[in-house]
N, CA, C and O atoms as a Maestro MAE file, in Angstrom:
{
 s_m_m2io_version
 :::
 2.0.0
}

f_m_ct {
 s_m_title
 :::
 protein
 m_atom[332] {
  # First column is atom index #
  i_m_mmod_type
  r_m_x_coord
  r_m_y_coord
  r_m_z_coord
  i_m_residue_number
  s_m_chain_name
  s_m_pdb_residue_name
  s_m_pdb_atom_name
  i_m_atomic_number
  :::
  1 25 15.988 2.471 13.924 1 A "MET " " N  " 7
  2 3 15.401 1.305 13.688 1 A "MET " " CA " 6
  3 2 14.062 1.299 13.284 1 A "MET " " C  " 6
  4 15 13.447 2.280 13.701 1 A "MET " " O  " 8
  5 25 13.246 0.324 12.442 2 A "PRO " " N  " 7
  6 3 12.545 0.291 11.914 2 A "PRO " " CA " 6
  7 2 11.110 -0.399 12.439 2 A "PRO " " C  " 6
  8 15 11.257 -1.534 12.893 2 A "PRO " " O  " 8
  9 25 10.131 -0.021 12.440 3 A "VAL " " N  " 7
  10 3 9.174 -0.866 13.378 3 A "VAL " " CA " 6
  11 2 8.613 -2.093 12.209 3 A "VAL " " C  " 6
  12 15 8.258 -1.839 11.058 3 A "VAL " " O  " 8
  13 25 8.640 -3.246 12.751 4 A "TYR " " N  " 7
  14 3 7.812 -4.609 11.694 4 A "TYR " " CA " 6
  15 2 6.702 -4.726 12.150 4 A "TYR " " C  " 6
  16 15 6.539 -4.442 13.336 4 A "TYR " " O  " 8
  17 25 5.762 -5.111 11.475 5 A "GLU " " N  " 7
  18 3 4.193 -5.762 12.067 5 A "GLU " " CA " 6
  19 2 4.267 -7.110 11.484 5 A "GLU " " C  " 6
  20 15 4.580 -7.434 10.339 5 A "GLU " " O  " 8
  21 25 3.859 -7.961 12.661 6 A "TYR " " N  " 7
  22 3 3.804 -9.302 12.594 6 A "TYR " " CA " 6
  23 2 2.280 -9.771 12.935 6 A "TYR " " C  " 6
  24 15 1.670 -9.068 13.741 6 A "TYR " " O  " 8
  25 25 1.638 -10.878 12.395 7 A "ARG " " N  " 7
  26 3 0.403 -11.264 12.257 7 A "ARG " " CA " 6
  27 2 0.551 -12.641 12.620 7 A "ARG " " C  " 6
  28 15 1.413 -13.316 12.057 7 A "ARG " " O  " 8
  29 25 -0.325 -13.224 13.654 8 A "CYS " " N  " 7
  30 3 -0.419 -14.899 13.857 8 A "CYS " " CA " 6
  31 2 -0.919 -15.444 13.282 8 A "CYS " " C  " 6
  32 15 -2.029 -14.955 13.070 8 A "CYS " " O  " 8
  33 25 -0.723 -16.499 12.712 9 A "THR " " N  " 7
  34 3 -1.183 -17.161 11.927 9 A "THR " " CA " 6
  35 2 -2.061 -17.786 12.477 9 A "THR " " C  " 6
  36 15 -3.121 -17.816 11.851 9 A "THR " " O  " 8
  37 25 -2.029 -18.472 13.719 10 A "ALA " " N  " 7
  38 3 -3.446 -18.794 14.081 10 A "ALA " " CA " 6
  39 2 -4.590 -18.274 14.739 10 A "ALA " " C  " 6
  40 15 -5.695 -18.816 14.762 10 A "ALA " " O  " 8
  41 25 -4.214 -16.981 15.382 11 A "CYS " " N  " 7
  42 3 -5.365 -16.118 15.861 11 A "CYS " " CA " 6
  43 2 -5.950 -15.011 15.037 11 A "CYS " " C  " 6
  44 15 -7.029 -14.424 15.130 11 A "CYS " " O  " 8
  45 25 -4.887 -14.876 14.157 12 A "GLY " " N  " 7
  46 3 -4.560 -13.402 13.530 12 A "GLY " " CA " 6
  47 2 -4.665 -11.945 14.142 12 A "GLY " " C  " 6
  48 15 -5.252 -10.955 13.704 12 A "GLY " " O  " 8
  49 25 -3.891 -12.129 15.323 13 A "ALA " " N  " 7
  50 3 -3.897 -10.781 16.549 13 A "ALA " " CA " 6
  51 2 -2.319 -10.317 15.800 13 A "ALA " " C  " 6
  52 15 -1.278 -10.973 15.761 13 A "ALA " " O  " 8
  53 25 -2.653 -8.777 15.185 14 A "PRO " " N  " 7
  54 3 -1.309 -7.941 14.844 14 A "PRO " " CA " 6
  55 2 -0.513 -7.730 16.157 14 A "PRO " " C  " 6
  56 15 -0.962 -7.780 17.302 14 A "PRO " " O  " 8
  57 25 0.983 -7.441 15.692 15 A "SER " " N  " 7
  58 3 1.718 -7.048 16.946 15 A "SER " " CA " 6
  59 2 2.806 -6.140 15.904 15 A "SER " " C  " 6
  60 15 2.796 -6.261 14.679 15 A "SER " " O  " 8
  61 25 3.625 -5.325 16.576 16 A "GLU " " N  " 7
  62 3 4.490 -4.676 16.129 16 A "GLU " " CA " 6
  63 2 5.577 -4.934 16.935 16 A "GLU " " C  " 6
  64 15 5.440 -5.298 18.103 16 A "GLU " " O  " 8
  65 25 6.870 -4.741 16.293 17 A "GLU " " N  " 7
  66 3 7.999 -4.574 17.034 17 A "GLU " " CA " 6
  67 2 9.306 -3.846 16.490 17 A "GLU " " C  " 6
  68 15 9.660 -3.907 15.312 17 A "GLU " " O  " 8
  69 25 9.931 -3.201 17.414 18 A "LEU " " N  " 7
  70 3 10.982 -2.516 16.734 18 A "LEU " " CA " 6
  71 2 12.299 -3.576 16.740 18 A "LEU " " C  " 6
  72 15 12.786 -4.237 17.657 18 A "LEU " " O  " 8
  73 25 12.604 -3.466 15.532 19 A "ARG " " N  " 7
  74 3 13.959 -4.281 15.719 19 A "ARG " " CA " 6
  75 2 15.035 -3.593 14.711 19 A "ARG " " C  " 6
  76 15 14.643 -2.691 13.970 19 A "ARG " " O  " 8
  77 25 16.330 -3.999 14.683 20 A "PRO " " N  " 7
  78 3 17.169 -3.488 13.731 20 A "PRO " " CA " 6
  79 2 17.059 -4.226 12.544 20 A "PRO " " C  " 6
  80 15 16.582 -5.358 12.465 20 A "PRO " " O  " 8
  81 25 17.612 -3.409 11.420 21 A "MET " " N  " 7
  82 3 17.148 -4.114 10.095 21 A "MET " " CA " 6
  83 2 18.019 -5.239 9.847 21 A "MET " " C  " 6
  84 15 17.698 -5.927 8.879 21 A "MET " " O  " 8
  85 25 19.098 -5.606 10.528 22 A "ALA " " N  " 7
  86 3 20.031 -6.734 10.542 22 A "ALA " " CA " 6
  87 2 19.205 -8.048 10.879 22 A "ALA " " C  " 6
  88 15 19.606 -9.088 10.357 22 A "ALA " " O  " 8
  89 25 18.168 -8.095 11.645 23 A "GLN " " N  " 7
  90 3 17.447 -9.001 12.181 23 A "GLN " " CA " 6
  91 2 16.037 -8.776 11.634 23 A "GLN " " C  " 6
  92 15 15.059 -8.970 12.356 23 A "GLN " " O  " 8
  93 25 15.903 -8.300 10.150 24 A "SER " " N  " 7
  94 3 14.639 -8.214 10.184 24 A "SER " " CA " 6
  95 2 13.722 -9.714 9.589 24 A "SER " " C  " 6
  96 15 12.500 -9.850 9.528 24 A "SER " " O  " 8
  97 25 14.738 -10.649 9.226 25 A "ASN " " N  " 7
  98 3 14.137 -11.767 8.708 25 A "ASN " " CA " 6
  99 2 14.324 -13.023 9.933 25 A "ASN " " C  " 6
  100 15 14.171 -14.228 9.737 25 A "ASN " " O  " 8
  101 25 14.639 -12.461 11.023 26 A "ALA " " N  " 7
  102 3 14.975 -13.273 12.098 26 A "ALA " " CA " 6
  103 2 13.603 -13.802 12.645 26 A "ALA " " C  " 6
  104 15 12.549 -13.209 12.413 26 A "ALA " " O  " 8
  105 25 13.680 -14.951 13.383 27 A "ASP " " N  " 7
  106 3 12.023 -15.247 13.761 27 A "ASP " " CA " 6
  107 2 11.761 -14.439 14.970 27 A "ASP " " C  " 6
  108 15 12.488 -14.146 15.919 27 A "ASP " " O  " 8
  109 25 10.357 -14.114 14.648 28 A "PRO " " N  " 7
  110 3 9.956 -13.337 15.530 28 A "PRO " " CA " 6
  111 2 9.217 -13.722 16.898 28 A "PRO " " C  " 6
  112 15 8.536 -12.943 17.564 28 A "PRO " " O  " 8
  113 25 9.473 -15.052 17.192 29 A "GLY " " N  " 7
  114 3 9.176 -15.184 18.565 29 A "GLY " " CA " 6
  115 2 7.511 -15.743 18.217 29 A "GLY " " C  " 6
  116 15 6.874 -15.492 17.194 29 A "GLY " " O  " 8
  117 25 7.107 -16.472 19.272 30 A "PRO " " N  " 7
  118 3 5.581 -16.821 19.668 30 A "PRO " " CA " 6
  119 2 4.990 -15.572 19.665 30 A "PRO " " C  " 6
  120 15 5.604 -14.527 19.881 30 A "PRO " " O  " 8
  121 25 3.308 -15.696 19.322 31 A "CYS " " N  " 7
  122 3 2.501 -14.804 19.460 31 A "CYS " " CA " 6
  123 2 2.278 -14.344 21.155 31 A "CYS " " C  " 6
  124 15 2.174 -15.225 22.008 31 A "CYS " " O  " 8
  125 25 2.235 -13.268 21.420 32 A "PRO " " N  " 7
  126 3 1.974 -12.677 22.528 32 A "PRO " " CA " 6
  127 2 0.372 -13.142 23.120 32 A "PRO " " C  " 6
  128 15 0.111 -13.438 24.286 32 A "PRO " " O  " 8
  129 25 -0.392 -13.116 22.195 33 A "ALA " " N  " 7
  130 3 -1.855 -13.519 22.499 33 A "ALA " " CA " 6
  131 2 -1.997 -15.165 22.773 33 A "ALA " " C  " 6
  132 15 -2.167 -15.583 23.919 33 A "ALA " " O  " 8
  133 25 -1.941 -15.758 22.011 34 A "CYS " " N  " 7
  134 3 -1.760 -17.659 21.677 34 A "CYS " " CA " 6
  135 2 -0.853 -18.086 21.976 34 A "CYS " " C  " 6
  136 15 -0.976 -19.118 22.636 34 A "CYS " " O  " 8
  137 25 0.363 -17.669 21.739 35 A "GLY " " N  " 7
  138 3 1.473 -18.523 21.510 35 A "GLY " " CA " 6
  139 2 1.833 -19.284 20.339 35 A "GLY " " C  " 6
  140 15 2.787 -20.061 20.282 35 A "GLY " " O  " 8
  141 25 0.819 -18.958 19.171 36 A "GLY " " N  " 7
  142 3 1.403 -19.385 18.111 36 A "GLY " " CA " 6
  143 2 2.293 -18.604 17.003 36 A "GLY " " C  " 6
  144 15 2.849 -17.534 17.251 36 A "GLY " " O  " 8
  145 25 2.359 -19.230 15.815 37 A "ARG " " N  " 7
  146 3 3.394 -18.438 14.949 37 A "ARG " " CA " 6
  147 2 3.014 -17.369 14.647 37 A "ARG " " C  " 6
  148 15 1.816 -17.090 14.680 37 A "ARG " " O  " 8
  149 25 4.106 -16.367 14.215 38 A "ARG " " N  " 7
  150 3 3.560 -15.328 13.679 38 A "ARG " " CA " 6
  151 2 4.531 -14.994 12.394 38 A "ARG " " C  " 6
  152 15 5.688 -15.416 12.374 38 A "ARG " " O  " 8
  153 25 4.088 -14.357 11.525 39 A "ARG " " N  " 7
  154 3 4.633 -14.010 10.080 39 A "ARG " " CA " 6
  155 2 4.504 -12.573 10.070 39 A "ARG " " C  " 6
  156 15 3.547 -11.959 10.542 39 A "ARG " " O  " 8
  157 25 5.680 -11.983 9.415 40 A "ARG " " N  " 7
  158 3 5.740 -10.308 8.934 40 A "ARG " " CA " 6
  159 2 4.944 -10.279 8.031 40 A "ARG " " C  " 6
  160 15 4.990 -11.057 7.078 40 A "ARG " " O  " 8
  161 25 3.920 -9.208 8.208 41 A "ALA " " N  " 7
  162 3 2.664 -8.687 7.348 41 A "ALA " " CA " 6
  163 2 3.124 -7.440 6.690 41 A "ALA " " C  " 6
  164 15 3.775 -6.548 7.233 41 A "ALA " " O  " 8
  165 25 2.695 -7.477 5.398 42 A "PHE " " N  " 7
  166 3 3.212 -6.208 4.707 42 A "PHE " " CA " 6
  167 2 1.706 -5.740 4.336 42 A "PHE " " C  " 6
  168 15 0.687 -6.231 3.851 42 A "PHE " " O  " 8
  169 25 2.159 -4.519 4.839 43 A "GLY " " N  " 7
  170 3 0.568 -3.280 4.285 43 A "GLY " " CA " 6
  171 2 0.992 -2.936 2.913 43 A "GLY " " C  " 6
  172 15 1.877 -3.453 2.231 43 A "GLY " " O  " 8
  173 25 0.162 -1.930 2.632 44 A "ARG " " N  " 7
  174 3 0.097 -0.904 1.584 44 A "ARG " " CA " 6
  175 2 1.326 0.361 2.178 44 A "ARG " " C  " 6
  176 15 1.093 0.930 3.244 44 A "ARG " " O  " 8
  177 25 2.253 0.607 1.594 45 A "VAL " " N  " 7
  178 3 3.334 1.771 1.602 45 A "VAL " " CA " 6
  179 2 3.532 2.392 0.353 45 A "VAL " " C  " 6
  180 15 3.778 1.876 -0.738 45 A "VAL " " O  " 8
  181 25 3.384 3.621 0.682 46 A "GLY " " N  " 7
  182 3 3.539 4.868 -0.583 46 A "GLY " " CA " 6
  183 2 4.849 5.467 -0.187 46 A "GLY " " C  " 6
  184 15 5.139 6.018 0.875 46 A "GLY " " O  " 8
  185 25 5.713 5.216 -1.432 47 A "VAL " " N  " 7
  186 3 6.911 5.822 -1.664 47 A "VAL " " CA " 6
  187 2 6.822 6.748 -2.749 47 A "VAL " " C  " 6
  188 15 6.271 6.620 -3.842 47 A "VAL " " O  " 8
  189 25 7.663 8.004 -2.103 48 A "ARG " " N  " 7
  190 3 7.857 8.779 -3.259 48 A "ARG " " CA " 6
  191 2 9.146 9.027 -3.279 48 A "ARG " " C  " 6
  192 15 9.726 9.131 -2.198 48 A "ARG " " O  " 8
  193 25 10.002 9.203 -4.730 49 A "PHE " " N  " 7
  194 3 11.026 9.101 -4.471 49 A "PHE " " CA " 6
  195 2 11.267 10.961 -5.324 49 A "PHE " " C  " 6
  196 15 10.647 11.256 -6.346 49 A "PHE " " O  " 8
  197 25 12.117 11.816 -4.720 50 A "GLU " " N  " 7
  198 3 12.077 13.037 -5.037 50 A "GLU " " CA " 6
  199 2 13.915 13.400 -5.360 50 A "GLU " " C  " 6
  200 15 14.778 12.730 -4.794 50 A "GLU " " O  " 8
  201 25 14.202 14.319 -6.146 51 A "GLY " " N  " 7
  202 3 15.487 14.728 -6.249 51 A "GLY " " CA " 6
  203 2 15.881 14.892 -7.938 51 A "GLY " " C  " 6
  204 15 15.212 14.929 -8.971 51 A "GLY " " O  " 8
  205 25 17.227 14.961 -7.637 52 A "TRP " " N  " 7
  206 3 17.581 14.846 -9.443 52 A "TRP " " CA " 6
  207 2 17.757 13.586 -10.258 52 A "TRP " " C  " 6
  208 15 17.972 13.428 -11.459 52 A "TRP " " O  " 8
  209 25 17.599 12.706 -9.227 53 A "GLY " " N  " 7
  210 3 18.129 11.488 -9.869 53 A "GLY " " CA " 6
  211 2 16.535 10.600 -10.124 53 A "GLY " " C  " 6
  212 15 16.518 9.399 -10.396 53 A "GLY " " O  " 8
  213 25 15.443 11.328 -9.996 54 A "PHE " " N  " 7
  214 3 14.600 10.078 -10.079 54 A "PHE " " CA " 6
  215 2 13.460 11.224 -11.325 54 A "PHE " " C  " 6
  216 15 13.554 12.432 -11.542 54 A "PHE " " O  " 8
  217 25 12.658 10.386 -11.797 55 A "SER " " N  " 7
  218 3 11.460 11.223 -12.562 55 A "SER " " CA " 6
  219 2 10.446 10.426 -12.224 55 A "SER " " C  " 6
  220 15 10.500 9.289 -11.757 55 A "SER " " O  " 8
  221 25 9.121 11.363 -12.598 56 A "ARG " " N  " 7
  222 3 7.841 10.778 -12.589 56 A "ARG " " CA " 6
  223 2 7.523 9.855 -13.633 56 A "ARG " " C  " 6
  224 15 7.365 10.161 -14.815 56 A "ARG " " O  " 8
  225 25 7.410 8.383 -12.997 57 A "THR " " N  " 7
  226 3 6.955 7.371 -13.916 57 A "THR " " CA " 6
  227 2 5.646 6.806 -13.529 57 A "THR " " C  " 6
  228 15 5.060 6.017 -14.269 57 A "THR " " O  " 8
  229 25 5.209 7.158 -12.479 58 A "ASP " " N  " 7
  230 3 4.083 6.325 -11.969 58 A "ASP " " CA " 6
  231 2 3.033 6.898 -12.425 58 A "ASP " " C  " 6
  232 15 1.976 6.384 -12.059 58 A "ASP " " O  " 8
  233 25 2.960 7.842 -13.140 59 A "ALA " " N  " 7
  234 3 1.383 8.655 -13.077 59 A "ALA " " CA " 6
  235 2 0.461 7.694 -13.815 59 A "ALA " " C  " 6
  236 15 0.846 6.870 -14.644 59 A "ALA " " O  " 8
  237 25 -0.474 7.838 -13.527 60 A "LEU " " N  " 7
  238 3 -1.790 7.159 -13.985 60 A "LEU " " CA " 6
  239 2 -2.642 7.672 -15.536 60 A "LEU " " C  " 6
  240 15 -3.491 7.144 -16.254 60 A "LEU " " O  " 8
  241 25 -2.020 8.738 -15.555 61 A "VAL " " N  " 7
  242 3 -2.351 9.689 -16.897 61 A "VAL " " CA " 6
  243 2 -1.211 10.237 -17.370 61 A "VAL " " C  " 6
  244 15 -0.456 10.745 -16.541 61 A "VAL " " O  " 8
  245 25 -0.882 10.254 -18.627 62 A "SER " " N  " 7
  246 3 0.462 10.735 -19.062 62 A "SER " " CA " 6
  247 2 0.450 12.243 -19.156 62 A "SER " " C  " 6
  248 15 -0.703 12.671 -19.112 62 A "SER " " O  " 8
  249 25 1.133 12.940 -19.242 63 A "GLU " " N  " 7
  250 3 1.000 14.313 -19.214 63 A "GLU " " CA " 6
  251 2 0.702 14.937 -20.627 63 A "GLU " " C  " 6
  252 15 0.138 16.031 -20.672 63 A "GLU " " O  " 8
  253 25 1.094 14.218 -21.897 64 A "ASP " " N  " 7
  254 3 0.607 14.713 -23.128 64 A "ASP " " CA " 6
  255 2 -0.784 14.231 -23.659 64 A "ASP " " C  " 6
  256 15 -1.288 14.669 -24.693 64 A "ASP " " O  " 8
  257 25 -1.347 13.299 -22.863 65 A "ARG " " N  " 7
  258 3 -2.764 12.822 -22.836 65 A "ARG " " CA " 6
  259 2 -3.684 14.086 -22.836 65 A "ARG " " C  " 6
  260 15 -3.553 14.829 -21.864 65 A "ARG " " O  " 8
  261 25 -4.773 14.500 -23.974 66 A "PRO " " N  " 7
  262 3 -5.612 15.518 -23.489 66 A "PRO " " CA " 6
  263 2 -6.730 14.940 -22.543 66 A "PRO " " C  " 6
  264 15 -7.239 13.826 -22.427 66 A "PRO " " O  " 8
  265 25 -6.909 16.177 -21.902 67 A "ARG " " N  " 7
  266 3 -7.808 15.715 -20.685 67 A "ARG " " CA " 6
  267 2 -9.040 16.028 -21.079 67 A "ARG " " C  " 6
  268 15 -9.242 16.974 -21.841 67 A "ARG " " O  " 8
  269 25 -10.073 15.207 -20.567 68 A "LYS " " N  " 7
  270 3 -11.527 15.268 -21.336 68 A "LYS " " CA " 6
  271 2 -12.123 15.623 -20.052 68 A "LYS " " C  " 6
  272 15 -11.533 15.600 -18.972 68 A "LYS " " O  " 8
  273 25 -13.369 15.963 -20.259 69 A "ASP " " N  " 7
  274 3 -14.234 16.859 -19.457 69 A "ASP " " CA " 6
  275 2 -15.126 15.707 -19.022 69 A "ASP " " C  " 6
  276 15 -16.010 15.507 -19.854 69 A "ASP " " O  " 8
  277 25 -15.172 14.808 -17.874 70 A "PHE " " N  " 7
  278 3 -16.006 14.062 -17.607 70 A "PHE " " CA " 6
  279 2 -17.308 14.088 -17.400 70 A "PHE " " C  " 6
  280 15 -18.119 13.163 -17.435 70 A "PHE " " O  " 8
  281 25 -17.533 15.811 -17.066 71 A "LYS " " N  " 7
  282 3 -18.945 16.134 -16.342 71 A "LYS " " CA " 6
  283 2 -19.658 16.073 -17.528 71 A "LYS " " C  " 6
  284 15 -20.702 15.426 -17.606 71 A "LYS " " O  " 8
  285 25 -19.155 16.734 -18.526 72 A "ALA " " N  " 7
  286 3 -19.752 17.059 -20.223 72 A "ALA " " CA " 6
  287 2 -20.151 15.552 -20.674 72 A "ALA " " C  " 6
  288 15 -21.277 15.272 -21.085 72 A "ALA " " O  " 8
  289 25 -18.911 14.454 -20.526 73 A "LEU " " N  " 7
  290 3 -19.337 13.497 -21.026 73 A "LEU " " CA " 6
  291 2 -20.342 12.833 -20.294 73 A "LEU " " C  " 6
  292 15 -21.105 12.156 -20.983 73 A "LEU " " O  " 8
  293 25 -20.542 12.847 -19.087 74 A "ARG " " N  " 7
  294 3 -21.773 12.185 -18.102 74 A "ARG " " CA " 6
  295 2 -22.896 12.752 -18.568 74 A "ARG " " C  " 6
  296 15 -23.856 11.992 -18.698 74 A "ARG " " O  " 8
  297 25 -23.067 14.095 -18.907 75 A "GLU " " N  " 7
  298 3 -24.419 14.749 -19.029 75 A "GLU " " CA " 6
  299 2 -24.805 13.986 -20.417 75 A "GLU " " C  " 6
  300 15 -25.858 13.355 -20.499 75 A "GLU " " O  " 8
  301 25 -23.886 14.083 -21.504 76 A "ARG " " N  " 7
  302 3 -24.111 13.683 -22.964 76 A "ARG " " CA " 6
  303 2 -24.902 12.073 -22.719 76 A "ARG " " C  " 6
  304 15 -25.910 11.708 -23.325 76 A "ARG " " O  " 8
  305 25 -24.110 11.222 -21.624 77 A "ALA " " N  " 7
  306 3 -24.631 10.014 -21.958 77 A "ALA " " CA " 6
  307 2 -26.014 10.084 -21.097 77 A "ALA " " C  " 6
  308 15 -26.932 9.317 -21.385 77 A "ALA " " O  " 8
  309 25 -26.104 10.760 -20.331 78 A "GLU " " N  " 7
  310 3 -27.538 10.756 -19.882 78 A "GLU " " CA " 6
  311 2 -28.828 11.516 -20.679 78 A "GLU " " C  " 6
  312 15 -30.010 11.390 -20.362 78 A "GLU " " O  " 8
  313 25 -28.431 12.133 -21.517 79 A "GLN " " N  " 7
  314 3 -29.085 12.668 -22.286 79 A "GLN " " CA " 6
  315 2 -29.483 11.731 -23.645 79 A "GLN " " C  " 6
  316 15 -30.552 11.693 -24.255 79 A "GLN " " O  " 8
  317 25 -28.314 11.046 -23.872 80 A "LEU " " N  " 7
  318 3 -28.672 9.933 -24.793 80 A "LEU " " CA " 6
  319 2 -29.324 8.962 -24.326 80 A "LEU " " C  " 6
  320 15 -30.205 8.485 -25.042 80 A "LEU " " O  " 8
  321 25 -29.092 8.420 -23.062 81 A "ARG " " N  " 7
  322 3 -29.673 7.572 -22.503 81 A "ARG " " CA " 6
  323 2 -31.403 7.996 -22.524 81 A "ARG " " C  " 6
  324 15 -32.268 7.423 -23.188 81 A "ARG " " O  " 8
  325 25 -31.582 9.087 -21.655 82 A "ASP " " N  " 7
  326 3 -33.063 9.598 -21.869 82 A "ASP " " CA " 6
  327 2 -33.753 9.346 -23.327 82 A "ASP " " C  " 6
  328 15 -34.858 8.836 -23.511 82 A "ASP " " O  " 8
  329 25 -32.813 9.839 -24.354 83 A "GLY " " N  " 7
  330 3 -33.428 9.737 -25.379 83 A "GLY " " CA " 6
  331 2 -34.075 10.845 -26.099 83 A "GLY " " C  " 6
  332 15 -34.684 10.629 -27.147 83 A "GLY " " O  " 8
  :::
 }
 m_bond[331] {
  # First column is bond index #
  i_m_from
  i_m_to
  i_m_order
  :::
  1 1 2 1
  2 2 3 1
  3 3 4 2
  4 3 5 1
  5 5 6 1
  6 6 7 1
  7 7 8 2
  8 7 9 1
  9 9 10 1
  10 10 11 1
  11 11 12 2
  12 11 13 1
  13 13 14 1
  14 14 15 1
  15 15 16 2
  16 15 17 1
  17 17 18 1
  18 18 19 1
  19 19 20 2
  20 19 21 1
  21 21 22 1
  22 22 23 1
  23 23 24 2
  24 23 25 1
  25 25 26 1
  26 26 27 1
  27 27 28 2
  28 27 29 1
  29 29 30 1
  30 30 31 1
  31 31 32 2
  32 31 33 1
  33 33 34 1
  34 34 35 1
  35 35 36 2
  36 35 37 1
  37 37 38 1
  38 38 39 1
  39 39 40 2
  40 39 41 1
  41 41 42 1
  42 42 43 1
  43 43 44 2
  44 43 45 1
  45 45 46 1
  46 46 47 1
  47 47 48 2
  48 47 49 1
  49 49 50 1
  50 50 51 1
  51 51 52 2
  52 51 53 1
  53 53 54 1
  54 54 55 1
  55 55 56 2
  56 55 57 1
  57 57 58 1
  58 58 59 1
  59 59 60 2
  60 59 61 1
  61 61 62 1
  62 62 63 1
  63 63 64 2
  64 63 65 1
  65 65 66 1
  66 66 67 1
  67 67 68 2
  68 67 69 1
  69 69 70 1
  70 70 71 1
  71 71 72 2
  72 71 73 1
  73 73 74 1
  74 74 75 1
  75 75 76 2
  76 75 77 1
  77 77 78 1
  78 78 79 1
  79 79 80 2
  80 79 81 1
  81 81 82 1
  82 82 83 1
  83 83 84 2
  84 83 85 1
  85 85 86 1
  86 86 87 1
  87 87 88 2
  88 87 89 1
  89 89 90 1
  90 90 91 1
  91 91 92 2
  92 91 93 1
  93 93 94 1
  94 94 95 1
  95 95 96 2
  96 95 97 1
  97 97 98 1
  98 98 99 1
  99 99 100 2
  100 99 101 1
  101 101 102 1
  102 102 103 1
  103 103 104 2
  104 103 105 1
  105 105 106 1
  106 106 107 1
  107 107 108 2
  108 107 109 1
  109 109 110 1
  110 110 111 1
  111 111 112 2
  112 111 113 1
  113 113 114 1
  114 114 115 1
  115 115 116 2
  116 115 117 1
  117 117 118 1
  118 118 119 1
  119 119 120 2
  120 119 121 1
  121 121 122 1
  122 122 123 1
  123 123 124 2
  124 123 125 1
  125 125 126 1
  126 126 127 1
  127 127 128 2
  128 127 129 1
  129 129 130 1
  130 130 131 1
  131 131 132 2
  132 131 133 1
  133 133 134 1
  134 134 135 1
  135 135 136 2
  136 135 137 1
  137 137 138 1
  138 138 139 1
  139 139 140 2
  140 139 141 1
  141 141 142 1
  142 142 143 1
  143 143 144 2
  144 143 145 1
  145 145 146 1
  146 146 147 1
  147 147 148 2
  148 147 149 1
  149 149 150 1
  150 150 151 1
  151 151 152 2
  152 151 153 1
  153 153 154 1
  154 154 155 1
  155 155 156 2
  156 155 157 1
  157 157 158 1
  158 158 159 1
  159 159 160 2
  160 159 161 1
  161 161 162 1
  162 162 163 1
  163 163 164 2
  164 163 165 1
  165 165 166 1
  166 166 167 1
  167 167 168 2
  168 167 169 1
  169 169 170 1
  170 170 171 1
  171 171 172 2
  172 171 173 1
  173 173 174 1
  174 174 175 1
  175 175 176 2
  176 175 177 1
  177 177 178 1
  178 178 179 1
  179 179 180 2
  180 179 181 1
  181 181 182 1
  182 182 183 1
  183 183 184 2
  184 183 185 1
  185 185 186 1
  186 186 187 1
  187 187 188 2
  188 187 189 1
  189 189 190 1
  190 190 191 1
  191 191 192 2
  192 191 193 1
  193 193 194 1
  194 194 195 1
  195 195 196 2
  196 195 197 1
  197 197 198 1
  198 198 199 1
  199 199 200 2
  200 199 201 1
  201 201 202 1
  202 202 203 1
  203 203 204 2
  204 203 205 1
  205 205 206 1
  206 206 207 1
  207 207 208 2
  208 207 209 1
  209 209 210 1
  210 210 211 1
  211 211 212 2
  212 211 213 1
  213 213 214 1
  214 214 215 1
  215 215 216 2
  216 215 217 1
  217 217 218 1
  218 218 219 1
  219 219 220 2
  220 219 221 1
  221 221 222 1
  222 222 223 1
  223 223 224 2
  224 223 225 1
  225 225 226 1
  226 226 227 1
  227 227 228 2
  228 227 229 1
  229 229 230 1
  230 230 231 1
  231 231 232 2
  232 231 233 1
  233 233 234 1
  234 234 235 1
  235 235 236 2
  236 235 237 1
  237 237 238 1
  238 238 239 1
  239 239 240 2
  240 239 241 1
  241 241 242 1
  242 242 243 1
  243 243 244 2
  244 243 245 1
  245 245 246 1
  246 246 247 1
  247 247 248 2
  248 247 249 1
  249 249 250 1
  250 250 251 1
  251 251 252 2
  252 251 253 1
  253 253 254 1
  254 254 255 1
  255 255 256 2
  256 255 257 1
  257 257 258 1
  258 258 259 1
  259 259 260 2
  260 259 261 1
  261 261 262 1
  262 262 263 1
  263 263 264 2
  264 263 265 1
  265 265 266 1
  266 266 267 1
  267 267 268 2
  268 267 269 1
  269 269 270 1
  270 270 271 1
  271 271 272 2
  272 271 273 1
  273 273 274 1
  274 274 275 1
  275 275 276 2
  276 275 277 1
  277 277 278 1
  278 278 279 1
  279 279 280 2
  280 279 281 1
  281 281 282 1
  282 282 283 1
  283 283 284 2
  284 283 285 1
  285 285 286 1
  286 286 287 1
  287 287 288 2
  288 287 289 1
  289 289 290 1
  290 290 291 1
  291 291 292 2
  292 291 293 1
  293 293 294 1
  294 294 295 1
  295 295 296 2
  296 295 297 1
  297 297 298 1
  298 298 299 1
  299 299 300 2
  300 299 301 1
  301 301 302 1
  302 302 303 1
  303 303 304 2
  304 303 305 1
  305 305 306 1
  306 306 307 1
  307 307 308 2
  308 307 309 1
  309 309 310 1
  310 310 311 1
  311 311 312 2
  312 311 313 1
  313 313 314 1
  314 314 315 1
  315 315 316 2
  316 315 317 1
  317 317 318 1
  318 318 319 1
  319 319 320 2
  320 319 321 1
  321 321 322 1
  322 322 323 1
  323 323 324 2
  324 323 325 1
  325 325 326 1
  326 326 327 1
  327 327 328 2
  328 327 329 1
  329 329 330 1
  330 330 331 1
  331 331 332 2
  :::
 }
}
């Protein structure tokens, strides 16, 4: 069973619950801190798919793009700035 994170809309208190996936959209009930309404909170989640059915498609820089030496570029920019 997954752990779902909730945040109170009134006081902002976070809470977590272990719930079956079938009940993931069910009402989480009142906030344990203040009794206000809670909503499901979504945080950053890193997902990595591996195996023969997946390919690397989310790279920031393509593999065929030539790499640049950023240290040399910074030094050259500093030389031009200092003049």
